[in-house]
PDBQT receptor file of N, H, CA, C and O in Angstrom, charges set to zero:
ATOM      1  N   LYS A   1       0.954  -0.904   0.297  1.00  0.00    +0.000 N 
ATOM      2  CA  LYS A   1       0.364  -0.083  -0.406  1.00  0.00    +0.000 C 
ATOM      3  C   LYS A   1       0.817   1.249  -0.212  1.00  0.00    +0.000 C 
ATOM      4  O   LYS A   1       1.726   1.539   0.566  1.00  0.00    +0.000 OA
ATOM      5  N   LEU A   2       0.130   2.143  -0.983  1.00  0.00    +0.000 N 
ATOM      6  H   LEU A   2      -0.608   1.907  -1.616  1.00  0.00    +0.000 HD
ATOM      7  CA  LEU A   2       1.407   3.334  -1.272  1.00  0.00    +0.000 C 
ATOM      8  C   LEU A   2       0.857   4.703   0.346  1.00  0.00    +0.000 C 
ATOM      9  O   LEU A   2      -0.145   5.402   0.495  1.00  0.00    +0.000 OA
ATOM     10  N   PHE A   3       1.527   4.597   0.809  1.00  0.00    +0.000 N 
ATOM     11  H   PHE A   3       2.341   4.029   0.688  1.00  0.00    +0.000 HD
ATOM     12  CA  PHE A   3       0.709   5.808   2.072  1.00  0.00    +0.000 C 
ATOM     13  C   PHE A   3       1.621   7.424   1.171  1.00  0.00    +0.000 C 
ATOM     14  O   PHE A   3       2.584   7.433   0.404  1.00  0.00    +0.000 OA
ATOM     15  N   CYS A   4       0.775   8.583   1.717  1.00  0.00    +0.000 N 
ATOM     16  H   CYS A   4      -0.007   8.575   2.340  1.00  0.00    +0.000 HD
ATOM     17  CA  CYS A   4       2.334   9.621   0.541  1.00  0.00    +0.000 C 
ATOM     18  C   CYS A   4       2.439  10.408   2.493  1.00  0.00    +0.000 C 
ATOM     19  O   CYS A   4       1.802   9.930   3.432  1.00  0.00    +0.000 OA
ATOM     20  N   LEU A   5       3.101  11.258   2.571  1.00  0.00    +0.000 N 
ATOM     21  H   LEU A   5       3.618  11.647   1.809  1.00  0.00    +0.000 HD
ATOM     22  CA  LEU A   5       4.078  11.890   3.804  1.00  0.00    +0.000 C 
ATOM     23  C   LEU A   5       3.859  13.151   3.446  1.00  0.00    +0.000 C 
ATOM     24  O   LEU A   5       4.302  13.655   2.414  1.00  0.00    +0.000 OA
ATOM     25  N   PRO A   6       3.302  13.608   4.118  1.00  0.00    +0.000 N 
ATOM     26  CA  PRO A   6       3.744  14.781   4.035  1.00  0.00    +0.000 C 
ATOM     27  C   PRO A   6       5.284  15.247   3.757  1.00  0.00    +0.000 C 
ATOM     28  O   PRO A   6       6.331  14.615   3.895  1.00  0.00    +0.000 OA
ATOM     29  N   ASN A   7       4.985  16.908   3.208  1.00  0.00    +0.000 N 
ATOM     30  H   ASN A   7       4.134  17.422   3.096  1.00  0.00    +0.000 HD
ATOM     31  CA  ASN A   7       6.677  17.148   2.055  1.00  0.00    +0.000 C 
ATOM     32  C   ASN A   7       7.425  16.448   1.133  1.00  0.00    +0.000 C 
ATOM     33  O   ASN A   7       8.652  16.552   1.124  1.00  0.00    +0.000 OA
ATOM     34  N   GLY A   8       6.885  15.816   0.432  1.00  0.00    +0.000 N 
ATOM     35  H   GLY A   8       5.888  15.732   0.439  1.00  0.00    +0.000 HD
ATOM     36  CA  GLY A   8       6.819  15.218  -0.120  1.00  0.00    +0.000 C 
ATOM     37  C   GLY A   8       7.137  13.065  -0.435  1.00  0.00    +0.000 C 
ATOM     38  O   GLY A   8       7.325  12.195  -1.286  1.00  0.00    +0.000 OA
ATOM     39  N   GLY A   9       6.979  13.340   1.013  1.00  0.00    +0.000 N 
ATOM     40  H   GLY A   9       6.826  14.046   1.705  1.00  0.00    +0.000 HD
ATOM     41  CA  GLY A   9       7.299  11.849   1.591  1.00  0.00    +0.000 C 
ATOM     42  C   GLY A   9       6.335  10.760   1.057  1.00  0.00    +0.000 C 
ATOM     43  O   GLY A   9       5.109  10.851   1.002  1.00  0.00    +0.000 OA
ATOM     44  N   THR A  10       6.952   9.924   0.750  1.00  0.00    +0.000 N 
ATOM     45  H   THR A  10       7.948   9.851   0.795  1.00  0.00    +0.000 HD
ATOM     46  CA  THR A  10       6.529   8.390   0.211  1.00  0.00    +0.000 C 
ATOM     47  C   THR A  10       6.594   7.038   0.818  1.00  0.00    +0.000 C 
ATOM     48  O   THR A  10       7.579   6.429   0.401  1.00  0.00    +0.000 OA
ATOM     49  N   ALA A  11       5.985   6.465   1.534  1.00  0.00    +0.000 N 
ATOM     50  H   ALA A  11       5.185   6.960   1.873  1.00  0.00    +0.000 HD
ATOM     51  CA  ALA A  11       5.787   4.909   1.968  1.00  0.00    +0.000 C 
ATOM     52  C   ALA A  11       5.080   3.559   1.592  1.00  0.00    +0.000 C 
ATOM     53  O   ALA A  11       3.899   3.497   1.935  1.00  0.00    +0.000 OA
ATOM     54  N   VAL A  12       5.618   2.432   0.926  1.00  0.00    +0.000 N 
ATOM     55  H   VAL A  12       6.578   2.481   0.647  1.00  0.00    +0.000 HD
ATOM     56  CA  VAL A  12       5.393   1.521   0.410  1.00  0.00    +0.000 C 
ATOM     57  C   VAL A  12       5.030   0.425   1.360  1.00  0.00    +0.000 C 
ATOM     58  O   VAL A  12       5.840  -0.465   1.620  1.00  0.00    +0.000 OA
ATOM     59  N   LEU A  13       4.163   0.453   1.740  1.00  0.00    +0.000 N 
ATOM     60  H   LEU A  13       3.504   1.176   1.529  1.00  0.00    +0.000 HD
ATOM     61  CA  LEU A  13       4.502  -1.091   3.486  1.00  0.00    +0.000 C 
ATOM     62  C   LEU A  13       3.204  -2.295   2.975  1.00  0.00    +0.000 C 
ATOM     63  O   LEU A  13       2.374  -1.788   2.221  1.00  0.00    +0.000 OA
ATOM     64  N   PRO A  14       2.980  -3.730   3.297  1.00  0.00    +0.000 N 
ATOM     65  CA  PRO A  14       2.301  -4.771   2.960  1.00  0.00    +0.000 C 
ATOM     66  C   PRO A  14       1.777  -4.532   3.727  1.00  0.00    +0.000 C 
ATOM     67  O   PRO A  14       2.386  -4.515   4.797  1.00  0.00    +0.000 OA
ATOM     68  N   VAL A  15       0.057  -4.123   3.738  1.00  0.00    +0.000 N 
ATOM     69  H   VAL A  15      -0.438  -4.137   2.869  1.00  0.00    +0.000 HD
ATOM     70  CA  VAL A  15      -0.824  -3.963   4.342  1.00  0.00    +0.000 C 
ATOM     71  C   VAL A  15      -0.882  -5.145   5.612  1.00  0.00    +0.000 C 
ATOM     72  O   VAL A  15      -1.248  -4.704   6.701  1.00  0.00    +0.000 OA
ATOM     73  N   GLN A  16      -0.420  -7.155   5.508  1.00  0.00    +0.000 N 
ATOM     74  H   GLN A  16      -0.122  -7.513   4.623  1.00  0.00    +0.000 HD
ATOM     75  CA  GLN A  16      -0.215  -7.737   6.367  1.00  0.00    +0.000 C 
ATOM     76  C   GLN A  16       0.906  -8.138   5.075  1.00  0.00    +0.000 C 
ATOM     77  O   GLN A  16       1.296  -7.735   3.979  1.00  0.00    +0.000 OA
ATOM     78  N   ILE A  17       1.120  -9.355   6.188  1.00  0.00    +0.000 N 
ATOM     79  H   ILE A  17       0.804  -9.682   7.079  1.00  0.00    +0.000 HD
ATOM     80  CA  ILE A  17       2.701  -9.788   5.100  1.00  0.00    +0.000 C 
ATOM     81  C   ILE A  17       2.174 -11.289   4.973  1.00  0.00    +0.000 C 
ATOM     82  O   ILE A  17       1.100 -11.612   5.481  1.00  0.00    +0.000 OA
ATOM     83  N   PRO A  18       2.742 -11.927   4.478  1.00  0.00    +0.000 N 
ATOM     84  CA  PRO A  18       1.858 -13.278   3.960  1.00  0.00    +0.000 C 
ATOM     85  C   PRO A  18       3.462 -13.966   5.066  1.00  0.00    +0.000 C 
ATOM     86  O   PRO A  18       4.529 -13.548   5.513  1.00  0.00    +0.000 OA
ATOM     87  N   THR A  19       2.539 -15.377   5.023  1.00  0.00    +0.000 N 
ATOM     88  H   THR A  19       1.671 -15.717   4.659  1.00  0.00    +0.000 HD
ATOM     89  CA  THR A  19       3.602 -16.304   5.641  1.00  0.00    +0.000 C 
ATOM     90  C   THR A  19       4.721 -16.855   5.296  1.00  0.00    +0.000 C 
ATOM     91  O   THR A  19       4.217 -17.955   5.069  1.00  0.00    +0.000 OA
ATOM     92  N   ARG A  20       5.796 -17.010   5.070  1.00  0.00    +0.000 N 
ATOM     93  H   ARG A  20       6.205 -16.117   5.255  1.00  0.00    +0.000 HD
ATOM     94  CA  ARG A  20       6.728 -17.089   3.951  1.00  0.00    +0.000 C 
ATOM     95  C   ARG A  20       6.617 -17.222   2.343  1.00  0.00    +0.000 C 
ATOM     96  O   ARG A  20       6.532 -18.022   1.412  1.00  0.00    +0.000 OA
ATOM     97  N   GLN A  21       6.688 -15.684   2.738  1.00  0.00    +0.000 N 
ATOM     98  H   GLN A  21       6.758 -15.033   3.494  1.00  0.00    +0.000 HD
ATOM     99  CA  GLN A  21       6.944 -14.911   0.876  1.00  0.00    +0.000 C 
ATOM    100  C   GLN A  21       6.802 -14.177   0.708  1.00  0.00    +0.000 C 
ATOM    101  O   GLN A  21       5.906 -13.373   0.965  1.00  0.00    +0.000 OA
ATOM    102  N   ARG A  22       8.275 -14.175  -0.169  1.00  0.00    +0.000 N 
ATOM    103  H   ARG A  22       9.003 -14.828  -0.378  1.00  0.00    +0.000 HD
ATOM    104  CA  ARG A  22       8.843 -12.581   0.130  1.00  0.00    +0.000 C 
ATOM    105  C   ARG A  22       7.810 -10.960   0.382  1.00  0.00    +0.000 C 
ATOM    106  O   ARG A  22       6.596 -10.815   0.244  1.00  0.00    +0.000 OA
ATOM    107  N   PHE A  23       8.765 -10.038   0.746  1.00  0.00    +0.000 N 
ATOM    108  H   PHE A  23       9.752 -10.156   0.859  1.00  0.00    +0.000 HD
ATOM    109  CA  PHE A  23       8.817  -8.669   0.845  1.00  0.00    +0.000 C 
ATOM    110  C   PHE A  23       9.370  -7.651   0.897  1.00  0.00    +0.000 C 
ATOM    111  O   PHE A  23      10.493  -7.377   1.319  1.00  0.00    +0.000 OA
ATOM    112  N   PHE A  24       8.285  -6.797   0.294  1.00  0.00    +0.000 N 
ATOM    113  H   PHE A  24       7.373  -7.019  -0.049  1.00  0.00    +0.000 HD
ATOM    114  CA  PHE A  24       9.609  -5.058  -0.364  1.00  0.00    +0.000 C 
ATOM    115  C   PHE A  24       8.777  -4.094   0.978  1.00  0.00    +0.000 C 
ATOM    116  O   PHE A  24       7.633  -3.894   1.384  1.00  0.00    +0.000 OA
ATOM    117  N   LEU A  25      10.656  -3.557   1.415  1.00  0.00    +0.000 N 
ATOM    118  H   LEU A  25      11.586  -3.719   1.085  1.00  0.00    +0.000 HD
ATOM    119  CA  LEU A  25       9.293  -1.695   2.046  1.00  0.00    +0.000 C 
ATOM    120  C   LEU A  25      10.381  -0.585   1.038  1.00  0.00    +0.000 C 
ATOM    121  O   LEU A  25      11.510  -0.589   0.548  1.00  0.00    +0.000 OA
ATOM    122  N   GLU A  26       9.345   0.171   1.126  1.00  0.00    +0.000 N 
ATOM    123  H   GLU A  26       8.428   0.174   1.525  1.00  0.00    +0.000 HD
ATOM    124  CA  GLU A  26      10.264   1.700   0.232  1.00  0.00    +0.000 C 
ATOM    125  C   GLU A  26       9.882   2.901   1.528  1.00  0.00    +0.000 C 
ATOM    126  O   GLU A  26       9.221   2.967   2.565  1.00  0.00    +0.000 OA
ATOM    127  N   LEU A  27      10.715   3.689   0.741  1.00  0.00    +0.000 N 
ATOM    128  H   LEU A  27      11.251   3.635  -0.102  1.00  0.00    +0.000 HD
ATOM    129  CA  LEU A  27      10.549   4.832   1.552  1.00  0.00    +0.000 C 
ATOM    130  C   LEU A  27      11.694   5.937   0.512  1.00  0.00    +0.000 C 
ATOM    131  O   LEU A  27      12.865   5.855   0.139  1.00  0.00    +0.000 OA
ATOM    132  N   GLY A  28      10.594   6.914   0.349  1.00  0.00    +0.000 N 
ATOM    133  H   GLY A  28       9.643   6.981   0.652  1.00  0.00    +0.000 HD
ATOM    134  CA  GLY A  28      10.746   7.816  -0.868  1.00  0.00    +0.000 C 
ATOM    135  C   GLY A  28      10.721   9.106  -0.296  1.00  0.00    +0.000 C 
ATOM    136  O   GLY A  28       9.868   9.360   0.555  1.00  0.00    +0.000 OA
ATOM    137  N   TRP A  29      11.710  10.123  -0.723  1.00  0.00    +0.000 N 
ATOM    138  H   TRP A  29      12.402   9.916  -1.414  1.00  0.00    +0.000 HD
ATOM    139  CA  TRP A  29      11.409  11.804  -0.193  1.00  0.00    +0.000 C 
ATOM    140  C   TRP A  29      12.576  12.466  -1.752  1.00  0.00    +0.000 C 
ATOM    141  O   TRP A  29      13.445  12.129  -2.556  1.00  0.00    +0.000 OA
ATOM    142  N   LEU A  30      11.585  13.752  -1.221  1.00  0.00    +0.000 N 
ATOM    143  H   LEU A  30      10.879  14.025  -0.568  1.00  0.00    +0.000 HD
ATOM    144  CA  LEU A  30      12.141  14.656  -2.154  1.00  0.00    +0.000 C 
ATOM    145  C   LEU A  30      12.796  14.881  -1.113  1.00  0.00    +0.000 C 
ATOM    146  O   LEU A  30      12.562  14.648   0.073  1.00  0.00    +0.000 OA
ATOM    147  N   VAL A  31      14.363  15.757  -2.097  1.00  0.00    +0.000 N 
ATOM    148  H   VAL A  31      14.553  15.946  -3.060  1.00  0.00    +0.000 HD
ATOM    149  CA  VAL A  31      15.578  16.196  -1.419  1.00  0.00    +0.000 C 
ATOM    150  C   VAL A  31      15.158  17.757  -1.557  1.00  0.00    +0.000 C 
ATOM    151  O   VAL A  31      14.790  18.507  -0.652  1.00  0.00    +0.000 OA
ATOM    152  N   ASN A  32      15.340  18.090  -3.183  1.00  0.00    +0.000 N 
ATOM    153  H   ASN A  32      15.639  17.481  -3.918  1.00  0.00    +0.000 HD
ATOM    154  CA  ASN A  32      14.892  19.668  -3.898  1.00  0.00    +0.000 C 
ATOM    155  C   ASN A  32      13.141  19.027  -4.596  1.00  0.00    +0.000 C 
ATOM    156  O   ASN A  32      12.742  17.864  -4.656  1.00  0.00    +0.000 OA
ATOM    157  N   PRO A  33      12.505  20.187  -4.988  1.00  0.00    +0.000 N 
ATOM    158  CA  PRO A  33      11.494  19.641  -6.103  1.00  0.00    +0.000 C 
ATOM    159  C   PRO A  33      12.248  18.634  -6.864  1.00  0.00    +0.000 C 
ATOM    160  O   PRO A  33      12.050  17.453  -6.580  1.00  0.00    +0.000 OA
ATOM    161  N   ALA A  34      13.241  18.992  -7.963  1.00  0.00    +0.000 N 
ATOM    162  H   ALA A  34      13.402  19.952  -8.193  1.00  0.00    +0.000 HD
ATOM    163  CA  ALA A  34      13.759  18.111  -8.960  1.00  0.00    +0.000 C 
ATOM    164  C   ALA A  34      14.760  17.386  -9.010  1.00  0.00    +0.000 C 
ATOM    165  O   ALA A  34      15.387  16.970  -9.984  1.00  0.00    +0.000 OA
ATOM    166  N   ARG A  35      14.983  17.157  -7.342  1.00  0.00    +0.000 N 
ATOM    167  H   ARG A  35      14.473  17.495  -6.550  1.00  0.00    +0.000 HD
ATOM    168  CA  ARG A  35      15.454  15.053  -7.613  1.00  0.00    +0.000 C 
ATOM    169  C   ARG A  35      14.607  14.673  -6.149  1.00  0.00    +0.000 C 
ATOM    170  O   ARG A  35      14.543  15.304  -5.094  1.00  0.00    +0.000 OA
ATOM    171  N   ARG A  36      14.129  13.659  -6.470  1.00  0.00    +0.000 N 
ATOM    172  H   ARG A  36      14.181  13.146  -7.327  1.00  0.00    +0.000 HD
ATOM    173  CA  ARG A  36      13.790  11.657  -5.261  1.00  0.00    +0.000 C 
ATOM    174  C   ARG A  36      14.245  11.391  -5.074  1.00  0.00    +0.000 C 
ATOM    175  O   ARG A  36      15.013  11.371  -6.036  1.00  0.00    +0.000 OA
ATOM    176  N   LEU A  37      14.958  10.638  -3.785  1.00  0.00    +0.000 N 
ATOM    177  H   LEU A  37      14.334  10.655  -3.004  1.00  0.00    +0.000 HD
ATOM    178  CA  LEU A  37      15.265   9.523  -3.916  1.00  0.00    +0.000 C 
ATOM    179  C   LEU A  37      14.424   8.325  -3.181  1.00  0.00    +0.000 C 
ATOM    180  O   LEU A  37      13.357   8.832  -2.838  1.00  0.00    +0.000 OA
ATOM    181  N   ARG A  38      14.462   6.868  -2.774  1.00  0.00    +0.000 N 
ATOM    182  H   ARG A  38      15.330   6.456  -3.053  1.00  0.00    +0.000 HD
ATOM    183  CA  ARG A  38      13.585   5.948  -2.707  1.00  0.00    +0.000 C 
ATOM    184  C   ARG A  38      15.036   5.198  -2.073  1.00  0.00    +0.000 C 
ATOM    185  O   ARG A  38      16.098   4.959  -2.648  1.00  0.00    +0.000 OA
ATOM    186  N   LEU A  39      14.575   4.921  -0.545  1.00  0.00    +0.000 N 
ATOM    187  H   LEU A  39      13.712   5.115  -0.079  1.00  0.00    +0.000 HD
ATOM    188  CA  LEU A  39      15.295   3.513  -0.266  1.00  0.00    +0.000 C 
ATOM    189  C   LEU A  39      14.522   2.759  -0.146  1.00  0.00    +0.000 C 
ATOM    190  O   LEU A  39      13.538   3.006   0.550  1.00  0.00    +0.000 OA
ATOM    191  N   SER A  40      14.752   0.965  -1.090  1.00  0.00    +0.000 N 
ATOM    192  H   SER A  40      15.552   0.764  -1.656  1.00  0.00    +0.000 HD
ATOM    193  CA  SER A  40      13.848   0.259  -0.714  1.00  0.00    +0.000 C 
ATOM    194  C   SER A  40      14.627  -1.480  -0.232  1.00  0.00    +0.000 C 
ATOM    195  O   SER A  40      15.275  -2.246  -0.945  1.00  0.00    +0.000 OA
ATOM    196  N   ARG A  41      14.318  -1.581   0.873  1.00  0.00    +0.000 N 
ATOM    197  H   ARG A  41      13.791  -0.959   1.452  1.00  0.00    +0.000 HD
ATOM    198  CA  ARG A  41      15.011  -3.526   1.278  1.00  0.00    +0.000 C 
ATOM    199  C   ARG A  41      13.593  -4.558   1.350  1.00  0.00    +0.000 C 
ATOM    200  O   ARG A  41      12.391  -4.339   1.505  1.00  0.00    +0.000 OA
ATOM    201  N   HIS A  42      14.477  -5.853   1.139  1.00  0.00    +0.000 N 
ATOM    202  H   HIS A  42      15.453  -6.031   1.013  1.00  0.00    +0.000 HD
ATOM    203  CA  HIS A  42      13.617  -6.242  -0.063  1.00  0.00    +0.000 C 
ATOM    204  C   HIS A  42      14.301  -7.415   0.943  1.00  0.00    +0.000 C 
ATOM    205  O   HIS A  42      15.500  -7.423   1.224  1.00  0.00    +0.000 OA
ATOM    206  N   TYR A  43      12.808  -8.923   1.691  1.00  0.00    +0.000 N 
ATOM    207  H   TYR A  43      11.835  -8.917   1.462  1.00  0.00    +0.000 HD
ATOM    208  CA  TYR A  43      12.582  -9.564   2.862  1.00  0.00    +0.000 C 
ATOM    209  C   TYR A  43      13.302 -10.737   1.268  1.00  0.00    +0.000 C 
ATOM    210  O   TYR A  43      13.491 -10.483   0.079  1.00  0.00    +0.000 OA
ATOM    211  N   ASP A  44      13.479 -11.876   2.043  1.00  0.00    +0.000 N 
ATOM    212  H   ASP A  44      13.325 -12.082   3.010  1.00  0.00    +0.000 HD
ATOM    213  CA  ASP A  44      13.061 -13.265   1.769  1.00  0.00    +0.000 C 
ATOM    214  C   ASP A  44      11.601 -14.365   2.410  1.00  0.00    +0.000 C 
ATOM    215  O   ASP A  44      10.675 -13.941   3.101  1.00  0.00    +0.000 OA
ATOM    216  N   PRO A  45      11.732 -15.423   2.061  1.00  0.00    +0.000 N 
ATOM    217  CA  PRO A  45      10.282 -15.942   2.497  1.00  0.00    +0.000 C 
ATOM    218  C   PRO A  45      10.806 -16.180   4.790  1.00  0.00    +0.000 C 
ATOM    219  O   PRO A  45       9.991 -16.059   5.704  1.00  0.00    +0.000 OA
ATOM    220  N   ARG A  46      11.865 -16.409   4.896  1.00  0.00    +0.000 N 
ATOM    221  H   ARG A  46      12.527 -16.507   4.153  1.00  0.00    +0.000 HD
ATOM    222  CA  ARG A  46      11.982 -16.047   6.639  1.00  0.00    +0.000 C 
ATOM    223  C   ARG A  46      11.940 -14.768   7.179  1.00  0.00    +0.000 C 
ATOM    224  O   ARG A  46      12.111 -14.252   8.284  1.00  0.00    +0.000 OA
ATOM    225  N   GLY A  47      11.647 -14.404   6.001  1.00  0.00    +0.000 N 
ATOM    226  H   GLY A  47      11.508 -14.823   5.103  1.00  0.00    +0.000 HD
ATOM    227  CA  GLY A  47      11.991 -12.199   6.806  1.00  0.00    +0.000 C 
ATOM    228  C   GLY A  47      13.024 -11.667   7.182  1.00  0.00    +0.000 C 
ATOM    229  O   GLY A  47      13.027 -10.460   7.422  1.00  0.00    +0.000 OA
ATOM    230  N   ALA A  48      14.257 -12.504   7.340  1.00  0.00    +0.000 N 
ATOM    231  H   ALA A  48      14.255 -13.485   7.145  1.00  0.00    +0.000 HD
ATOM    232  CA  ALA A  48      15.394 -11.961   6.712  1.00  0.00    +0.000 C 
ATOM    233  C   ALA A  48      15.518 -11.176   5.490  1.00  0.00    +0.000 C 
ATOM    234  O   ALA A  48      15.065 -11.325   4.355  1.00  0.00    +0.000 OA
ATOM    235  N   TRP A  49      16.648  -9.837   6.327  1.00  0.00    +0.000 N 
ATOM    236  H   TRP A  49      17.016  -9.715   7.249  1.00  0.00    +0.000 HD
ATOM    237  CA  TRP A  49      16.769  -9.034   4.903  1.00  0.00    +0.000 C 
ATOM    238  C   TRP A  49      17.709  -9.628   3.749  1.00  0.00    +0.000 C 
ATOM    239  O   TRP A  49      18.529 -10.531   3.921  1.00  0.00    +0.000 OA
ATOM    240  N   GLU A  50      17.438  -8.938   2.491  1.00  0.00    +0.000 N 
ATOM    241  H   GLU A  50      16.772  -8.205   2.351  1.00  0.00    +0.000 HD
ATOM    242  CA  GLU A  50      18.053  -9.519   1.787  1.00  0.00    +0.000 C 
ATOM    243  C   GLU A  50      19.091  -8.146   0.656  1.00  0.00    +0.000 C 
ATOM    244  O   GLU A  50      20.257  -8.455   0.413  1.00  0.00    +0.000 OA
ATOM    245  N   SER A  51      18.596  -6.864   0.121  1.00  0.00    +0.000 N 
ATOM    246  H   SER A  51      17.648  -6.613   0.319  1.00  0.00    +0.000 HD
ATOM    247  CA  SER A  51      19.010  -6.159  -0.228  1.00  0.00    +0.000 C 
ATOM    248  C   SER A  51      18.343  -5.452   0.029  1.00  0.00    +0.000 C 
ATOM    249  O   SER A  51      17.158  -5.661   0.287  1.00  0.00    +0.000 OA
ATOM    250  N   LEU A  52      19.262  -3.733   0.038  1.00  0.00    +0.000 N 
ATOM    251  H   LEU A  52      20.225  -3.564  -0.172  1.00  0.00    +0.000 HD
ATOM    252  CA  LEU A  52      18.735  -2.929   0.175  1.00  0.00    +0.000 C 
ATOM    253  C   LEU A  52      19.678  -1.717  -1.388  1.00  0.00    +0.000 C 
ATOM    254  O   LEU A  52      20.868  -1.525  -1.639  1.00  0.00    +0.000 OA
ATOM    255  N   THR A  53      18.512  -1.250  -1.988  1.00  0.00    +0.000 N 
ATOM    256  H   THR A  53      17.545  -1.406  -1.784  1.00  0.00    +0.000 HD
ATOM    257  CA  THR A  53      18.309  -0.278  -3.256  1.00  0.00    +0.000 C 
ATOM    258  C   THR A  53      17.971   1.052  -2.710  1.00  0.00    +0.000 C 
ATOM    259  O   THR A  53      17.027   1.371  -1.986  1.00  0.00    +0.000 OA
ATOM    260  N   LEU A  54      19.290   2.032  -3.386  1.00  0.00    +0.000 N 
ATOM    261  H   LEU A  54      20.056   1.773  -3.974  1.00  0.00    +0.000 HD
ATOM    262  CA  LEU A  54      18.386   3.424  -3.351  1.00  0.00    +0.000 C 
ATOM    263  C   LEU A  54      18.935   3.814  -4.426  1.00  0.00    +0.000 C 
ATOM    264  O   LEU A  54      20.070   3.881  -4.897  1.00  0.00    +0.000 OA
ATOM    265  N   VAL A  55      17.352   4.185  -4.867  1.00  0.00    +0.000 N 
ATOM    266  H   VAL A  55      16.430   4.131  -4.485  1.00  0.00    +0.000 HD
ATOM    267  CA  VAL A  55      17.537   5.046  -6.051  1.00  0.00    +0.000 C 
ATOM    268  C   VAL A  55      17.075   6.270  -6.437  1.00  0.00    +0.000 C 
ATOM    269  O   VAL A  55      15.886   6.479  -6.195  1.00  0.00    +0.000 OA
ATOM    270  N   GLU A  56      18.145   7.756  -7.357  1.00  0.00    +0.000 N 
ATOM    271  H   GLU A  56      19.111   7.586  -7.553  1.00  0.00    +0.000 HD
ATOM    272  CA  GLU A  56      18.269   8.750  -6.935  1.00  0.00    +0.000 C 
ATOM    273  C   GLU A  56      16.796   9.154  -8.522  1.00  0.00    +0.000 C 
ATOM    274  O   GLU A  56      17.280   8.813  -9.601  1.00  0.00    +0.000 OA
ATOM    275  N   GLU A  57      16.096   9.434  -8.596  1.00  0.00    +0.000 N 
ATOM    276  H   GLU A  57      15.702   9.711  -7.719  1.00  0.00    +0.000 HD
ATOM    277  CA  GLU A  57      15.473  10.144  -9.560  1.00  0.00    +0.000 C 
ATOM    278  C   GLU A  57      15.696  11.664  -9.382  1.00  0.00    +0.000 C 
ATOM    279  O   GLU A  57      15.949  12.356  -8.396  1.00  0.00    +0.000 OA
ATOM    280  N   THR A  58      15.478  11.979 -10.921  1.00  0.00    +0.000 N 
ATOM    281  H   THR A  58      15.273  11.417 -11.722  1.00  0.00    +0.000 HD
ATOM    282  CA  THR A  58      16.067  13.762 -11.248  1.00  0.00    +0.000 C 
ATOM    283  C   THR A  58      14.639  13.758 -12.580  1.00  0.00    +0.000 C 
ATOM    284  O   THR A  58      14.361  13.126 -13.599  1.00  0.00    +0.000 OA
ATOM    285  N   LYS A  59      14.034  14.935 -11.722  1.00  0.00    +0.000 N 
ATOM    286  H   LYS A  59      14.260  15.448 -10.893  1.00  0.00    +0.000 HD
ATOM    287  CA  LYS A  59      12.967  15.351 -12.790  1.00  0.00    +0.000 C 
ATOM    288  C   LYS A  59      14.411  16.213 -14.009  1.00  0.00    +0.000 C 
ATOM    289  O   LYS A  59      15.349  16.982 -13.802  1.00  0.00    +0.000 OA
ATOM    290  N   ILE A  60      13.781  15.445 -15.356  1.00  0.00    +0.000 N 
ATOM    291  H   ILE A  60      13.018  14.821 -15.524  1.00  0.00    +0.000 HD
ATOM    292  CA  ILE A  60      13.864  16.886 -16.750  1.00  0.00    +0.000 C 
ATOM    293  C   ILE A  60      12.762  17.351 -16.565  1.00  0.00    +0.000 C 
ATOM    294  O   ILE A  60      11.735  17.115 -15.930  1.00  0.00    +0.000 OA
ATOM    295  N   THR A  61      13.425  18.502 -17.664  1.00  0.00    +0.000 N 
ATOM    296  H   THR A  61      14.260  18.694 -18.180  1.00  0.00    +0.000 HD
ATOM    297  CA  THR A  61      12.552  19.860 -17.973  1.00  0.00    +0.000 C 
ATOM    298  C   THR A  61      12.104  18.674 -20.103  1.00  0.00    +0.000 C 
ATOM    299  O   THR A  61      13.049  18.547 -20.882  1.00  0.00    +0.000 OA
ATOM    300  N   PRO A  62      10.906  18.178 -20.430  1.00  0.00    +0.000 N 
ATOM    301  CA  PRO A  62      10.787  18.533 -22.094  1.00  0.00    +0.000 C 
ATOM    302  C   PRO A  62      11.277  19.655 -22.782  1.00  0.00    +0.000 C 
ATOM    303  O   PRO A  62      11.438  20.784 -22.320  1.00  0.00    +0.000 OA
ATOM    304  N   LEU A  63      11.496  19.268 -23.894  1.00  0.00    +0.000 N 
ATOM    305  H   LEU A  63      11.365  18.350 -24.270  1.00  0.00    +0.000 HD
ATOM    306  CA  LEU A  63      12.103  20.450 -24.755  1.00  0.00    +0.000 C 
ATOM    307  C   LEU A  63      10.743  20.565 -24.914  1.00  0.00    +0.000 C 
ATOM    308  O   LEU A  63       9.784  19.807 -24.768  1.00  0.00    +0.000 OA
ATOM    309  N   PRO A  64      11.026  22.572 -25.504  1.00  0.00    +0.000 N 
ATOM    310  CA  PRO A  64       9.904  22.836 -26.106  1.00  0.00    +0.000 C 
ATOM    311  C   PRO A  64       9.574  22.327 -27.054  1.00  0.00    +0.000 C 
ATOM    312  O   PRO A  64       8.498  22.624 -27.573  1.00  0.00    +0.000 OA
TER     313      PRO A  64
C-alpha cells in the first residue's frame, strides 16, 4: 500500500505480510523539487533482510 507523507515523502508497505513469502518496504523523499530518493529493502521468505537499493530520480524538463 502506498502512503503519501508530508513534504513529498512516500512509503510503500504491505498491508499484511503473508507467511513464507518475499516482501519489500520502500521509503521515498524529496531532496529538492527536482530530485527524489527512494530506499527499498527486500526480505526473503523467512523474513531475513536480503538487499537494500537506493534509487535517485531527477526531474527532466521536456524540450519545447
